[in-house]
N, CA, C and O of each residue as an XYZ file, in Angstrom:
916
protein
N      -9.361      7.411    -70.696
C     -10.419      7.020    -69.767
C      -9.799      6.295    -68.587
O      -8.982      5.391    -68.761
N     -10.181      6.688    -67.411
C      -9.632      6.084    -66.194
C     -10.533      4.959    -65.711
O     -11.746      5.125    -65.583
N      -9.928      3.828    -65.448
C     -10.694      2.685    -64.964
C     -10.692      2.672    -63.438
O      -9.635      2.716    -62.809
N     -11.872      2.613    -62.856
C     -11.963      2.599    -61.392
C     -11.394      1.298    -60.849
O     -11.625      0.216    -61.388
N     -10.643      1.440    -59.764
C     -10.046      0.270    -59.132
C     -10.799     -0.040    -57.843
O     -11.007      0.831    -56.998
N     -11.187     -1.261    -57.720
C     -11.933     -1.648    -56.512
C     -11.030     -1.551    -55.292
O      -9.860     -1.929    -55.360
N     -11.555     -1.050    -54.179
C     -10.726     -0.967    -52.963
C     -10.308     -2.363    -52.522
O     -11.020     -3.345    -52.733
N      -9.143     -2.421    -51.910
C      -8.666     -3.731    -51.467
C      -9.623     -4.337    -50.444
O     -10.225     -3.633    -49.634
N      -9.739     -5.602    -50.502
C     -10.611     -6.294    -49.550
C     -10.061     -6.174    -48.149
O      -8.857     -6.299    -47.925
N     -10.940     -5.934    -47.225
C     -10.544     -5.803    -45.819
C     -10.783     -7.136    -45.124
O     -11.899     -7.653    -45.075
N      -9.706     -7.662    -44.598
C      -9.823     -8.927    -43.881
C     -10.296     -8.644    -42.464
O      -9.604     -7.946    -41.723
N     -11.418     -9.149    -42.075
C     -11.906     -8.869    -40.715
C     -10.943     -9.411    -39.662
O     -10.423    -10.522    -39.769
N     -10.726     -8.578    -38.639
C      -9.841     -9.024    -37.566
C     -10.551    -10.092    -36.750
O     -11.768    -10.066    -36.564
N      -9.763    -11.009    -36.283
C     -10.308    -12.104    -35.491
C      -9.888    -11.905    -34.049
O      -8.700    -11.908    -33.725
N     -10.860    -11.736    -33.204
C     -10.561    -11.540    -31.790
C     -10.178    -12.870    -31.156
O     -10.845    -13.889    -31.336
N      -9.088    -12.825    -30.412
C      -8.648    -14.018    -29.701
C      -9.067    -13.883    -28.241
O      -8.625    -12.962    -27.553
N      -9.886    -14.761    -27.779
C     -10.381    -14.717    -26.416
C      -9.424    -15.454    -25.488
O      -8.874    -16.499    -25.836
N      -9.242    -14.893    -24.320
C      -8.419    -15.570    -23.325
C      -9.319    -16.393    -22.419
O     -10.541    -16.245    -22.428
N      -8.700    -17.251    -21.646
C      -9.459    -18.081    -20.713
C      -9.382    -17.524    -19.290
O      -9.725    -18.212    -18.328
N      -8.929    -16.270    -19.166
C      -8.811    -15.664    -17.840
C     -10.186    -15.519    -17.205
O     -11.170    -15.214    -17.880
N     -10.237    -15.740    -15.917
C     -11.497    -15.644    -15.178
C     -11.333    -14.660    -14.018
O     -10.231    -14.194    -13.727
N     -12.443    -14.360    -13.371
C     -12.400    -13.523    -12.177
C     -11.501    -14.165    -11.117
O     -10.787    -13.468    -10.395
N     -11.541    -15.475    -11.033
C     -10.684    -16.184    -10.068
C      -9.218    -15.928    -10.362
O      -8.421    -15.779     -9.436
N      -8.844    -15.874    -11.649
C      -7.453    -15.575    -12.012
C      -7.069    -14.164    -11.564
O      -5.970    -13.943    -11.055
N      -7.982    -13.219    -11.758
C      -7.722    -11.840    -11.342
C      -7.509    -11.763     -9.834
O      -6.557    -11.137     -9.368
N      -8.391    -12.397     -9.077
C      -8.269    -12.351     -7.623
C      -6.965    -12.997     -7.168
O      -6.330    -12.522     -6.227
N      -6.570    -14.065     -7.825
C      -5.303    -14.717     -7.479
C      -4.122    -13.805     -7.802
O      -3.171    -13.712     -7.026
N      -4.188    -13.136     -8.945
C      -3.130    -12.208     -9.353
C      -2.971    -11.077     -8.336
O      -1.862    -10.610     -8.076
N      -4.092    -10.649     -7.769
C      -4.072     -9.544     -6.810
C      -3.717     -9.996     -5.394
O      -3.626     -9.169     -4.487
N      -3.517    -11.290     -5.197
C      -3.116    -11.782     -3.885
C      -4.191    -12.574     -3.178
O      -4.254    -12.591     -1.949
N      -5.040    -13.232     -3.953
C      -6.125    -14.050     -3.379
C      -7.038    -13.236     -2.468
O      -7.514    -13.725     -1.444
N      -7.272    -11.990     -2.858
C      -8.098    -11.121     -2.021
C      -9.577    -11.439     -2.215
O      -9.951    -12.007     -3.241
N     -10.429    -11.081     -1.245
C     -11.876    -11.291     -1.416
C     -12.415    -10.476     -2.589
O     -11.961     -9.361     -2.845
N     -13.385    -11.045     -3.294
C     -13.943    -10.382     -4.476
C     -14.596     -9.047     -4.140
O     -14.634     -8.150     -4.982
N     -15.117     -8.901     -2.907
C     -15.831     -7.665     -2.572
C     -14.903     -6.481     -2.345
O     -15.362     -5.394     -1.992
N     -13.601     -6.679     -2.543
C     -12.678     -5.545     -2.447
C     -12.219     -5.039     -3.813
O     -11.454     -4.078     -3.887
N     -12.672     -5.668     -4.884
C     -12.270     -5.268     -6.237
C     -13.372     -4.425     -6.863
O     -14.501     -4.891     -7.018
N     -13.051     -3.192     -7.220
C     -14.025     -2.309     -7.874
C     -14.204     -2.724     -9.338
O     -13.228     -2.978    -10.044
N     -15.449     -2.787     -9.778
C     -15.752     -3.136    -11.163
C     -15.894     -1.906    -12.057
O     -15.985     -2.036    -13.278
N     -15.912     -0.723    -11.465
C     -16.018      0.517    -12.225
C     -14.937      1.480    -11.736
O     -15.008      1.982    -10.614
N     -13.922      1.740    -12.594
C     -13.709      1.276    -13.955
C     -13.424     -0.233    -14.015
O     -13.089     -0.865    -13.014
N     -13.567     -0.766    -15.194
C     -13.351     -2.199    -15.396
C     -11.938     -2.587    -14.976
O     -10.981     -1.904    -15.340
N     -11.788     -3.676    -14.213
C     -10.448     -4.126    -13.819
C      -9.516     -4.246    -15.021
O      -9.867     -4.802    -16.062
N      -8.323     -3.704    -14.836
C      -7.332     -3.701    -15.906
C      -7.345     -2.450    -16.746
O      -6.439     -2.234    -17.552
N      -8.378     -1.604    -16.570
C      -8.493     -0.378    -17.370
C      -8.501      0.887    -16.517
O      -8.594      1.987    -17.062
N      -8.406      0.760    -15.202
C      -8.422      1.938    -14.329
C      -7.120      2.717    -14.462
O      -6.035      2.137    -14.499
N      -7.242      4.020    -14.532
C      -6.081      4.892    -14.656
C      -5.765      5.561    -13.318
O      -6.520      5.451    -12.352
N      -4.639      6.251    -13.290
C      -4.282      6.999    -12.091
C      -5.318      8.079    -11.807
O      -5.640      8.340    -10.648
N      -5.839      8.703    -12.847
C      -6.889      9.711    -12.656
C      -8.144      9.081    -12.049
O      -8.808      9.697    -11.215
N      -8.467      7.860    -12.464
C      -9.608      7.162    -11.874
C      -9.388      6.955    -10.382
O     -10.294      7.174     -9.578
N      -8.196      6.539    -10.020
C      -7.866      6.329     -8.607
C      -8.082      7.605     -7.805
O      -8.697      7.587     -6.739
N      -7.569      8.710     -8.329
C      -7.687      9.981     -7.628
C      -9.148     10.378     -7.455
O      -9.562     10.780     -6.367
N      -9.939     10.264     -8.541
C     -11.344     10.683     -8.476
C     -12.146      9.795     -7.528
O     -12.946     10.293     -6.736
N     -11.935      8.491     -7.607
C     -12.684      7.570     -6.744
C     -12.370      7.848     -5.271
O     -13.274      7.868     -4.436
N     -11.109      8.058     -4.959
C     -10.745      8.308     -3.560
C     -11.241      9.667     -3.086
O     -11.578      9.822     -1.912
N     -11.292     10.648     -3.971
C     -11.793     11.957     -3.568
C     -13.305     11.942     -3.362
O     -13.829     12.718     -2.564
N     -14.006     11.067     -4.074
C     -15.457     10.965     -3.903
C     -15.835     10.388     -2.540
O     -16.906     10.682     -2.011
N     -14.954      9.570     -1.980
C     -15.184      8.982     -0.656
C     -16.530      8.247     -0.576
O     -17.286      8.402      0.383
N     -16.800      7.454     -1.602
C     -18.040      6.687     -1.620
C     -17.849      5.264     -1.096
O     -18.758      4.438     -1.186
N     -16.706      4.991     -0.569
C     -16.402      3.665     -0.030
C     -14.999      3.684      0.536
O     -14.375      4.742      0.615
N     -14.491      2.518      0.934
C     -13.123      2.461      1.459
C     -12.113      2.999      0.453
O     -12.329      2.938     -0.757
N     -11.016      3.521      0.966
C      -9.945      4.022      0.121
C      -9.421      2.903     -0.765
O      -9.318      1.754     -0.334
N      -9.092      3.243     -2.005
C      -8.600      2.250     -2.959
C      -7.107      2.399     -3.201
O      -6.555      3.498     -3.164
N      -6.471      1.263     -3.448
C      -5.122      1.236     -4.001
C      -5.242      0.937     -5.491
O      -6.308      0.555     -5.974
N      -4.146      1.114     -6.206
C      -4.137      0.971     -7.669
C      -3.152     -0.131     -8.022
O      -1.941      0.056     -7.904
N      -3.664     -1.281     -8.454
C      -2.830     -2.455     -8.661
C      -3.140     -3.038    -10.035
O      -4.266     -3.456    -10.305
N      -2.127     -3.060    -10.897
C      -2.308     -3.607    -12.247
C      -3.500     -2.979    -12.946
O      -4.307     -3.670    -13.567
N      -3.602     -1.647    -12.838
C      -4.698     -0.891    -13.460
C      -6.076     -1.357    -12.980
O      -7.054     -1.344    -13.728
N      -6.121     -1.764    -11.724
C      -7.360     -2.199    -11.087
C      -7.485     -1.499     -9.746
O      -6.498     -1.385     -9.018
N      -8.670     -1.030     -9.406
C      -8.892     -0.377     -8.124
C      -9.289     -1.434     -7.094
O     -10.267     -2.162     -7.267
N      -8.509     -1.495     -6.028
C      -8.721     -2.495     -4.982
C      -8.916     -1.764     -3.654
O      -8.064     -0.979     -3.237
N     -10.033     -2.028     -3.003
C     -10.296     -1.390     -1.716
C      -9.349     -1.933     -0.656
O      -9.095     -3.136     -0.588
N      -8.831     -1.030      0.170
C      -7.969     -1.451      1.269
C      -8.789     -2.196      2.322
O      -9.947     -1.868      2.584
N      -8.158     -3.202      2.913
C      -8.792     -3.871      4.054
C      -8.872     -2.870      5.197
O      -7.886     -2.206      5.519
N     -10.043     -2.761      5.809
C     -10.240     -1.751      6.842
C     -10.811     -2.363      8.112
O     -11.394     -3.447      8.101
N     -10.628     -1.642      9.194
C     -11.176     -2.029     10.489
C     -10.912     -0.904     11.464
O      -9.826     -0.325     11.470
N     -11.902     -0.588     12.292
C     -11.749      0.531     13.222
C     -10.597      0.282     14.206
O      -9.819      1.192     14.493
N     -10.491     -0.938     14.717
C      -9.435     -1.222     15.702
C      -8.061     -1.116     15.054
O      -7.130     -0.573     15.649
N      -7.932     -1.640     13.826
C      -6.651     -1.554     13.134
C      -6.283     -0.095     12.851
O      -5.122      0.300     12.951
N      -7.300      0.695     12.495
C      -7.055      2.117     12.258
C      -6.593      2.812     13.537
O      -5.707      3.665     13.495
N      -7.190      2.450     14.672
C      -6.823      3.016     15.964
C      -5.372      2.694     16.290
O      -4.632      3.560     16.757
N      -4.959      1.441     16.044
C      -3.564      1.071     16.264
C      -2.636      1.909     15.391
O      -1.594      2.379     15.850
N      -3.023      2.091     14.127
C      -2.184      2.871     13.219
C      -2.050      4.316     13.687
O      -0.977      4.907     13.573
N      -3.128      4.885     14.211
C      -3.081      6.267     14.707
C      -2.145      6.368     15.916
O      -1.392      7.334     16.039
N      -2.193      5.380     16.800
C      -1.295      5.391     17.960
C       0.154      5.339     17.501
O       0.998      6.077     18.009
N       0.439      4.470     16.542
C       1.808      4.356     16.021
C       2.241      5.671     15.380
O       3.353      6.145     15.614
N       1.362      6.255     14.574
C       1.695      7.524     13.920
C       1.959      8.616     14.953
O       2.855      9.440     14.772
N       1.175      8.623     16.045
C       1.384      9.616     17.093
C       2.747      9.477     17.750
O       3.417     10.472     18.028
N       3.153      8.241     17.996
C       4.468      8.012     18.590
C       5.579      8.444     17.637
O       6.578      9.030     18.057
N       5.396      8.150     16.362
C       6.386      8.576     15.373
C       6.455     10.093     15.266
O       7.538     10.665     15.140
N       5.305     10.736     15.315
C       5.285     12.192     15.214
C       6.022     12.826     16.386
O       6.773     13.784     16.207
N       5.806     12.292     17.587
C       6.525     12.833     18.751
C       8.032     12.646     18.600
O       8.814     13.518     18.978
N       8.427     11.524     18.055
C       9.851     11.286     17.797
C      10.388     12.306     16.787
O      11.469     12.862     16.982
N       9.634     12.550     15.709
C      10.105     13.440     14.651
C      10.107     14.902     15.076
O      10.826     15.714     14.494
N       9.322     15.241     16.072
C       9.358     16.614     16.583
C      10.702     16.919     17.236
O      11.125     18.073     17.291
N      11.360     15.892     17.723
C      12.676     16.048     18.342
C      13.784     15.680     17.356
O      14.875     16.250     17.398
N      13.502     14.734     16.475
C      14.480     14.248     15.499
C      13.909     14.472     14.098
O      13.205     13.618     13.559
N      14.215     15.610     13.528
C      13.605     16.000     12.253
C      14.267     15.237     11.102
O      15.104     15.777     10.379
N      13.875     13.985     10.953
C      14.513     13.119      9.963
C      13.660     12.905      8.713
O      14.154     12.398      7.706
N      12.381     13.288      8.771
C      11.535     13.065      7.612
C      10.076     13.286      7.938
O       9.750     13.980      8.901
N       9.193     12.700      7.143
C       7.756     12.892      7.301
C       7.068     11.529      7.395
O       7.613     10.505      6.982
N       5.858     11.550      7.948
C       5.031     10.344      7.973
C       3.708     10.653      7.291
O       3.275     11.805      7.241
N       3.080      9.623      6.772
C       1.725      9.769      6.253
C       0.957      8.499      6.550
O       1.539      7.439      6.780
N      -0.371      8.625      6.540
C      -1.238      7.511      6.897
C      -1.837      6.834      5.688
O      -1.408      7.052      4.556
N      -2.847      6.000      5.947
C      -3.410      5.152      4.900
C      -4.122      5.931      3.803
O      -4.356      5.381      2.727
N      -4.475      7.195      4.038
C      -5.097      7.991      2.982
C      -4.077      8.504      1.969
O      -4.447      9.042      0.926
N      -2.804      8.338      2.277
C      -1.749      8.831      1.397
C      -1.267      7.761      0.437
O      -0.304      7.048      0.722
N      -1.944      7.648     -0.716
C      -1.520      6.687     -1.731
C      -0.359      7.271     -2.515
O      -0.416      8.420     -2.955
N       0.701      6.479     -2.692
C       1.821      6.917     -3.513
C       2.119      5.864     -4.570
O       1.915      4.670     -4.352
N       2.601      6.322     -5.708
C       2.953      5.399     -6.792
C       4.370      4.903     -6.543
O       5.342      5.585     -6.866
N       4.478      3.720     -5.971
C       5.802      3.202     -5.604
C       6.499      2.532     -6.781
O       7.727      2.452     -6.811
N       5.728      2.052     -7.745
C       6.242      1.459     -8.974
C       5.292      1.874    -10.098
O       4.155      2.259     -9.823
N       5.725      1.807    -11.343
C       4.806      2.155    -12.430
C       3.542      1.289    -12.380
O       3.611      0.061    -12.427
N       2.399      1.952    -12.285
C       1.134      1.239    -12.255
C       0.759      0.645    -10.915
O      -0.229     -0.083    -10.818
N       1.539      0.944     -9.866
C       1.266      0.410     -8.530
C       1.158      1.567     -7.541
O       2.152      2.233     -7.252
N      -0.031      1.805     -7.029
C      -0.248      2.827     -6.008
C      -0.617      2.164     -4.699
O      -1.679      1.553     -4.585
N       0.256      2.282     -3.709
C       0.058      1.618     -2.425
C      -0.124      2.643     -1.316
O       0.311      3.790     -1.423
N      -0.789      2.192     -0.233
C      -1.062      3.065      0.906
C      -0.855      2.265      2.192
O      -1.811      1.692      2.715
N       0.378      2.215      2.712
C       0.580      1.537      4.002
C      -0.245      2.206      5.088
O      -0.644      3.363      4.948
N      -0.502      1.480      6.169
C      -1.236      2.088      7.285
C      -0.475      3.280      7.842
O      -1.072      4.304      8.175
N       0.834      3.148      7.944
C       1.703      4.255      8.345
C       2.985      4.118      7.527
O       3.503      3.015      7.351
N       3.488      5.236      7.033
C       4.735      5.208      6.271
C       5.641      6.343      6.722
O       5.177      7.444      7.017
N       6.936      6.062      6.771
C       7.933      7.090      7.059
C       8.815      7.257      5.833
O       9.277      6.282      5.239
N       9.040      8.533      5.463
C       9.937      8.856      4.356
C      10.981      9.840      4.861
O      10.642     10.912      5.364
N      12.246      9.475      4.727
C      13.330     10.370      5.139
C      13.405     11.553      4.185
O      13.095     11.434      3.000
N      13.825     12.706      4.724
C      13.929     13.896      3.881
C      14.848     13.652      2.697
O      14.583     14.133      1.596
N      15.937     12.903      2.915
C      16.876     12.676      1.810
C      16.282     11.780      0.719
O      16.839     11.679     -0.374
N      15.161     11.137      1.014
C      14.503     10.311      0.002
C      13.518     11.109     -0.843
O      12.935     10.571     -1.784
N      13.326     12.387     -0.520
C      12.366     13.239     -1.217
C      13.089     14.291     -2.045
O      14.106     14.822     -1.596
N      12.601     14.607     -3.231
C      13.220     15.650     -4.051
C      13.287     16.980     -3.306
O      12.268     17.497     -2.848
N      14.489     17.525     -3.190
C      14.666     18.792     -2.492
C      14.514     18.696     -0.997
O      14.550     19.714     -0.305
N      14.344     17.477     -0.473
C      14.196     17.304      0.966
C      12.925     17.908      1.521
O      12.886     18.323      2.680
N      11.869     17.963      0.692
C      10.605     18.570      1.116
C       9.439     17.638      0.799
O       9.556     16.775     -0.071
N       8.300     17.808      1.505
C       7.113     17.004      1.174
C       6.677     17.257     -0.263
O       6.917     18.344     -0.789
N       6.043     16.283     -0.912
C       5.515     16.510     -2.266
C       4.505     17.654     -2.257
O       3.831     17.867     -1.250
N       4.388     18.388     -3.355
C       3.417     19.486     -3.407
C       1.988     18.977     -3.262
O       1.677     17.854     -3.660
N       1.133     19.798     -2.699
C      -0.238     19.399     -2.419
C      -0.986     18.976     -3.675
O      -1.823     18.075     -3.627
N      -0.688     19.619     -4.796
C      -1.425     19.305     -6.019
C      -1.051     17.938     -6.609
O      -1.745     17.427     -7.488
N       0.028     17.364     -6.130
C       0.423     16.026     -6.586
C      -0.325     15.008     -5.725
O       0.139     14.633     -4.649
N      -1.480     14.567     -6.208
C      -2.384     13.746     -5.402
C      -1.825     12.360     -5.103
O      -2.040     11.824     -4.016
N      -1.110     11.779     -6.060
C      -0.493     10.460     -5.865
C       0.967     10.576     -6.301
O       1.314     10.187     -7.415
N       1.811     11.104     -5.436
C       3.205     11.343     -5.828
C       3.984     10.032     -5.977
O       3.630      9.002     -5.403
N       5.037     10.112     -6.753
C       5.946      8.968     -6.888
C       6.932      9.012     -5.724
O       8.044      9.527     -5.843
N       6.495      8.461     -4.603
C       7.278      8.479     -3.357
C       7.363      7.057     -2.827
O       6.368      6.334     -2.783
N       8.562      6.669     -2.427
C       8.786      5.345     -1.854
C       9.158      5.515     -0.381
O      10.168      6.151     -0.083
N       8.379      4.970      0.539
C       8.725      5.103      1.964
C       9.985      4.329      2.313
O      10.314      3.324      1.682
N      10.679      4.815      3.328
C      11.814      4.060      3.863
C      11.316      2.949      4.784
O      11.896      1.865      4.842
N      10.233      3.240      5.501
C       9.611      2.270      6.400
C       8.124      2.221      6.100
O       7.445      3.247      6.144
N       7.610      1.026      5.793
C       6.176      0.832      5.585
C       5.644     -0.035      6.712
O       6.174     -1.113      6.983
N       4.587      0.445      7.371
C       3.993     -0.275      8.498
C       2.595     -0.717      8.093
O       1.757      0.099      7.709
N       2.356     -2.018      8.185
C       1.049     -2.587      7.863
C       0.454     -3.221      9.117
O       1.065     -4.093      9.733
N      -0.749     -2.770      9.488
C      -1.493     -3.385     10.584
C      -2.491     -4.340      9.938
O      -3.409     -3.905      9.244
N      -2.316     -5.624     10.161
C      -3.097     -6.622      9.445
C      -4.565     -6.579      9.844
O      -4.905     -6.476     11.023
N      -5.432     -6.660      8.828
C      -6.874     -6.722      9.042
C      -7.366     -8.125      8.714
O      -6.644     -8.934      8.132
N      -8.612     -8.395      9.100
C      -9.154     -9.748      8.935
C      -9.190    -10.182      7.479
O      -9.016    -11.366      7.190
N      -9.412     -9.245      6.545
C      -9.529     -9.649      5.141
C      -8.198     -9.641      4.397
O      -8.160     -9.970      3.212
N      -7.107     -9.273      5.066
C      -5.794     -9.409      4.440
C      -5.465    -10.886      4.261
O      -5.733    -11.697      5.147
N      -4.892    -11.231      3.132
C      -4.528    -12.605      2.829
C      -3.003    -12.735      2.773
O      -2.323    -11.786      2.384
N      -2.456    -13.892      3.155
C      -0.998    -14.069      3.093
C      -0.419    -13.749      1.718
O       0.631    -13.114      1.619
N      -1.098    -14.186      0.654
C      -0.582    -13.917     -0.687
C      -0.619    -12.430     -1.010
O       0.259    -11.917     -1.703
N      -1.640    -11.738     -0.504
C      -1.738    -10.290     -0.702
C      -0.569     -9.583     -0.039
O       0.051     -8.705     -0.638
N      -0.268     -9.963      1.195
C       0.824     -9.313      1.906
C       2.174     -9.676      1.281
O       3.083     -8.846      1.247
N       2.308    -10.907      0.790
C       3.547    -11.300      0.116
C       3.759    -10.460     -1.138
O       4.879    -10.039     -1.425
N       2.683    -10.217     -1.884
C       2.806     -9.382     -3.074
C       3.180     -7.955     -2.694
O       4.030     -7.337     -3.335
N       2.538     -7.434     -1.641
C       2.869     -6.082     -1.193
C       4.352     -5.971     -0.841
O       5.030     -5.032     -1.258
N       4.846     -6.939     -0.071
C       6.256     -6.884      0.340
C       7.175     -6.928     -0.878
O       8.164     -6.198     -0.942
N       6.849     -7.775     -1.832
C       7.671     -7.846     -3.043
C       7.723     -6.495     -3.736
O       8.788     -6.059     -4.171
N       6.576     -5.828     -3.840
C       6.543     -4.506     -4.475
C       7.311     -3.486     -3.652
O       8.084     -2.697     -4.196
N       7.101     -3.500     -2.350
C       7.801     -2.550     -1.496
C       9.313     -2.645     -1.678
O       9.980     -1.631     -1.881
N       9.844     -3.837     -1.609
C      11.305     -3.970     -1.667
C      11.839     -3.754     -3.077
O      12.956     -3.262     -3.234
N      11.076     -4.106     -4.102
C      11.494     -3.765     -5.465
C      11.541     -2.254     -5.656
O      12.377     -1.738     -6.398
N      10.634     -1.549     -4.977
C      10.581     -0.089     -5.101
C      11.710      0.596     -4.337
O      12.077      1.724     -4.669
N      12.271     -0.068     -3.314
C      13.344      0.531     -2.537
C      13.047      0.745     -1.074
O      13.834      1.380     -0.371
N      11.909      0.220     -0.587
C      11.605      0.299      0.847
C      12.693     -0.458      1.617
O      13.134     -1.525      1.192
N      13.118      0.104      2.753
C      14.197     -0.513      3.530
C      13.684     -1.507      4.568
O      14.317     -2.533      4.819
N      12.540     -1.201      5.166
C      11.971     -2.084      6.185
C      10.452     -2.102      6.049
O       9.825     -1.109      5.682
N       9.887     -3.258      6.356
C       8.425     -3.395      6.445
C       8.116     -4.012      7.799
O       8.651     -5.059      8.162
N       7.238     -3.339      8.537
C       6.746     -3.897      9.800
C       5.319     -4.358      9.558
O       4.471     -3.577      9.125
N       5.056     -5.624      9.838
C       3.695     -6.139      9.811
C       3.280     -6.452     11.237
O       3.897     -7.281     11.907
N       2.237     -5.786     11.694
C       1.754     -5.940     13.064
C       0.434     -6.707     13.027
O      -0.496     -6.330     12.314
N       0.366     -7.777     13.796
C      -0.791     -8.671     13.796
C      -1.603     -8.478     15.074
O      -1.175     -8.932     16.136
N      -2.762     -7.818     15.006
C      -3.573     -7.622     16.214
C      -4.065     -8.929     16.824
O      -4.328     -8.984     18.026
N      -4.192     -9.971     16.026
C      -4.693    -11.243     16.539
C      -3.712    -11.856     17.536
O      -4.105    -12.266     18.629
N      -2.437    -11.917     17.158
C      -1.412    -12.502     18.033
C      -0.690    -11.446     18.861
O       0.066    -11.768     19.778
N      -0.935    -10.173     18.524
C      -0.285     -9.035     19.180
C       1.231     -9.097     19.029
O       1.977     -8.604     19.876
N       1.662     -9.702     17.955
C       3.077     -9.812     17.642
C       3.340     -9.071     16.336
O       2.437     -8.449     15.775
N       4.573     -9.139     15.857
C       4.923     -8.449     14.618
C       6.038     -9.212     13.904
O       6.714    -10.057     14.491
N       6.207     -8.894     12.641
C       7.344     -9.366     11.854
C       8.041     -8.162     11.252
O       7.398     -7.252     10.729
N       9.357     -8.167     11.333
C      10.165     -7.124     10.707
C      10.808     -7.734      9.474
O      11.563     -8.701      9.568
N      10.501     -7.157      8.309
C      11.025     -7.677      7.047
C      12.157     -6.787      6.545
O      12.037     -5.562      6.515
N      13.250     -7.422      6.153
C      14.361     -6.735      5.483
C      14.407     -7.124      4.010
O      15.257     -6.641      3.262
N      13.509     -7.981      3.604
C      13.348     -8.420      2.226
C      11.992     -9.083      2.134
O      11.334     -9.282      3.155
N      11.551     -9.435      0.913
C      10.206     -9.994      0.768
C       9.933    -11.201      1.660
O       8.811    -11.388      2.129
N      10.962    -12.023      1.895
C      10.775    -13.221      2.717
C      11.768    -13.292      3.875
O      11.808    -14.285      4.602
N      12.564    -12.244      4.046
C      13.556    -12.220      5.126
C      12.959    -11.495      6.315
O      12.789    -10.276      6.289
N      12.638    -12.254      7.367
C      11.928    -11.634      8.480
C      12.540    -12.002      9.826
O      13.191    -13.034      9.992
N      12.300    -11.108     10.774
C      12.631    -11.352     12.172
C      11.342    -11.238     12.973
O      10.744    -10.163     13.015
N      10.895    -12.327     13.616
C       9.673    -12.243     14.416
C       9.906    -11.426     15.687
O      10.971    -11.494     16.300
N       8.894    -10.658     16.066
C       8.930     -9.902     17.311
C       7.735    -10.365     18.140
O       6.593    -10.148     17.736
N       7.969    -10.997     19.288
C       6.858    -11.539     20.079
C       6.030    -10.444     20.739
O       6.389     -9.267     20.704
N       4.924    -10.848     21.336
C       3.995     -9.894     21.938
C       4.633     -9.062     23.041
O       4.190     -7.945     23.307
N       5.668     -9.595     23.684
C       6.354     -8.817     24.722
C       7.629     -8.172     24.187
O       8.472     -7.718     24.960
N       7.768     -8.133     22.844
C       8.971     -7.582     22.240
C       8.821     -6.118     21.861
O       7.786     -5.495     22.098
N       9.888     -5.585     21.265
C       9.945     -4.162     20.916
C      10.450     -3.999     19.487
O      11.436     -4.621     19.091
N       9.772     -3.168     18.730
C      10.230     -2.809     17.388
C      11.264     -1.706     17.489
O      11.119     -0.778     18.284
N      12.309     -1.809     16.677
C      13.437     -0.877     16.746
C      13.572     -0.139     15.425
O      13.553     -0.756     14.359
N      13.708      1.190     15.493
C      13.857      1.997     14.289
C      15.175      1.821     13.575
O      15.325      2.274     12.441
N      16.137      1.173     14.212
C      17.457      0.900     13.632
C      18.059      2.177     13.052
O      17.945      3.246     13.652
N      18.702      2.070     11.884
C      19.348      3.249     11.292
C      18.349      4.157     10.579
O      18.680      5.292     10.238
N      17.127      3.666     10.350
C      16.114      4.488      9.688
C      15.585      5.544     10.639
O      15.433      6.708     10.270
N      15.304      5.126     11.872
C      14.805      6.026     12.922
C      15.633      5.761     14.184
O      15.143      5.124     15.117
N      16.864      6.235     14.222
C      17.744      5.913     15.350
C      17.147      6.344     16.690
O      16.744      7.494     16.866
N      17.101      5.406     17.621
C      16.587      5.719     18.947
C      15.096      5.519     19.108
O      14.588      5.580     20.228
N      14.373      5.278     18.005
C      12.931      5.069     18.114
C      12.653      3.609     18.430
O      13.196      2.710     17.788
N      11.805      3.381     19.424
C      11.374      2.027     19.766
C       9.861      2.023     19.967
O       9.254      3.036     20.314
N       9.279      0.857     19.737
C       7.835      0.699     19.908
C       7.589     -0.625     20.606
O       7.748     -1.695     20.018
N       7.196     -0.537     21.877
C       6.861     -1.729     22.643
C       5.490     -2.236     22.205
O       4.508     -1.496     22.258
N       5.421     -3.488     21.776
C       4.132     -4.051     21.379
C       3.189     -4.167     22.567
O       1.985     -3.945     22.430
N       3.721     -4.509     23.723
C       2.877     -4.586     24.918
C       2.256     -3.228     25.221
O       1.063     -3.139     25.514
N       3.066     -2.167     25.150
C       2.550     -0.824     25.423
C       1.559     -0.378     24.348
O       0.563      0.280     24.649
N       1.838     -0.740     23.094
C       0.948     -0.364     22.000
C      -0.452     -0.929     22.215
O      -1.439     -0.199     22.121
N      -0.538     -2.216     22.501
C      -1.855     -2.829     22.665
C      -2.505     -2.447     23.995
O      -3.731     -2.393     24.096
N      -1.686     -2.185     25.010
C      -2.254     -1.709     26.262
C      -2.906     -0.337     26.056
O      -3.980     -0.071     26.596
N      -2.261      0.522     25.282
C      -2.844      1.836     24.984
C      -4.110      1.668     24.150
O      -5.110      2.343     24.392
N      -4.067      0.776     23.178
C      -5.236      0.572     22.309
C      -6.436      0.074     23.114
O      -7.578      0.401     22.793
N      -6.179     -0.716     24.157
C      -7.251     -1.276     24.958
C      -7.540     -0.445     26.213
O      -8.333     -0.849     27.064
N      -6.888      0.717     26.318
C      -7.047      1.621     27.464
C      -6.703      0.941     28.779
O      -7.430      1.074     29.764
N      -5.608      0.222     28.792
C      -5.155     -0.422     30.022
C      -4.046      0.377     30.674
O      -3.514     -0.028     31.708
N      -3.686      1.524     30.072
C      -2.682      2.411     30.671
C      -3.249      3.815     30.723
O      -2.578      4.735     31.191
């Protein structure tokens, strides 16, 4: 006769709650305004597929993907106009000097695992791309690191947010970051997260060895943006 054995007792798991708050999340993301953080999908659970679908739906500002959280990019019509002017100047340069490709703020790339960023304008040298060619169209968020990332600061950008971006850019392998400030009409050229050279409003940005011979006069840039030329 076989004696039935009682199943082992199951010890209920005890959930450990953290003390993290929404304020902690916003600080982690760079002290950004709360209205730029998407709650669907839940912060910390958004996937790369979520990023792609949300951006393709175009139901709001374009999102970046940061720590598995969808964060809307800071936007502004004037800042976008400046970025288009810069991209146009770069395109004219590349038509004569075929050194690589540029893409705009709609081009999110995975620069680090779990980090999808979209500079206002980015330049990628052909030698930085597999096979020296643009990523295939079906690769919606390619693993591409720009050689030059250009950020046109918007009103809702925060210093901590930009500091985090620069840290990610340089950890990923970006060579230069240009931050252009429409408020002061000046710029900073970064060679590292905190290593910068200020460029005054009457100064000129130089492509250096990344874009040899390319220059961008800040005075001319803002004069064009304001239709003074």
